[in-house]
C-alpha positions, 0 to 999 in steps of 0.5 A: 493466470488467472487474472491476466487480460493477455495470453501470459505463457503464449507471450512469455514464450515468443519472448523466450524463441527470441532470446533463444533466436539471438543466442544461436545467432550470436553463435554463428556469428562468433564463429564467422567473425572468427574466420578471418584468423584462418582466412586473412580475405575474409575481413574486408574494412572500408575506409571510416567515414565510407558507407559501403557501396555495390562494388564492396559486395560485388568484389567480394562475391568475386573474391569467393567465385576466384576460390571455387566457393559455391553459392549458398543457393545453387538453384539461383547462383546465389551467396546469402548475406546479412546485412544492418538495415543502415547499410542498406539505406546507404546501399538505397542512397548512393547515387553514384555511377553503376549504384544500385538506384542508378542501375534499376531507374533506367529501366520500367521493370527496375523503377518497380523492382526499387520498391521491392528494396525499400522493406522494414520486413526483416523476415524480407531478402533483398537481392541488389541489381548484379550483386549475386547476394540475397540478404537477411536484414537484421540488427543482429551484426557485429558492431565496432566502436571507434572504428579505425582509431576515430571517435567512440561514437564513430561505429562500424556495421559489419555485412556478411556474405556466406558461401556453401558451407561458410559456416557449419552447424553441428547437431548434438541431440541424442537419444532420449533428450525428448518422450518422441519415439526411439531415434528421432533425434532433435537439437531444439525441445520446446514446451508450453505448458497450461493448466498443469497438473499437480505433481509431487513438485507442486502439490498445492498447485501453485505454478499454474503453467510454464513456457521453456526451451532445450537446444543443443546447437553449436557451430564450427568453420569447415576443415580447411585453410580457404574460408568459404565467407566474407565480411566486410566493415563499414560506417554508415551514413544513417544513425 
């Protein structure tokens, strides 16, 4: 730390936060992927060699609506989704009738909105026209190699659509998990320590700083035989 030209502890903290985000995503994704074992309508497979289309998304939104599943964002009546950037590219490149570009190109506001759909910022939400879903782009989706018995290099990318209570997060924080006042329980505790004082464990001060986290988290499906989510597997024309 004394000789480094970069803020070592802060940078390691950022790397750990990214790793933690991947871990939490993997837990939630594993629960969502298992929903089809309870409700077979959760899993939708598009024929290999065929890219994701806006019609596939509309169909699954209506499939959820037909089972009285409430939107994730009730105020704006929008479901929430996670989609791979390759699948976003397929939707944007689709020039067929009633595709996203076909719908938007006929009006000036629609043409302006087309620019908003082309985004590499993974924090942005993308709402394709007449889809009813606000999507987050992420490469942390389930991939299926050798899709539908094809060559190993053929990969299907999973697109997720969540309604309200599609996946339930469970609080596991307990009393004494942190040094904050009694009763203030937290699931996540993060530490960044610089210029650490001498201690019994390190009397010579050889460890000048560290970063760490402690997390209590799990997720579950709702206690029902009707699941509040859908996922669509489709190959992509982009690689």
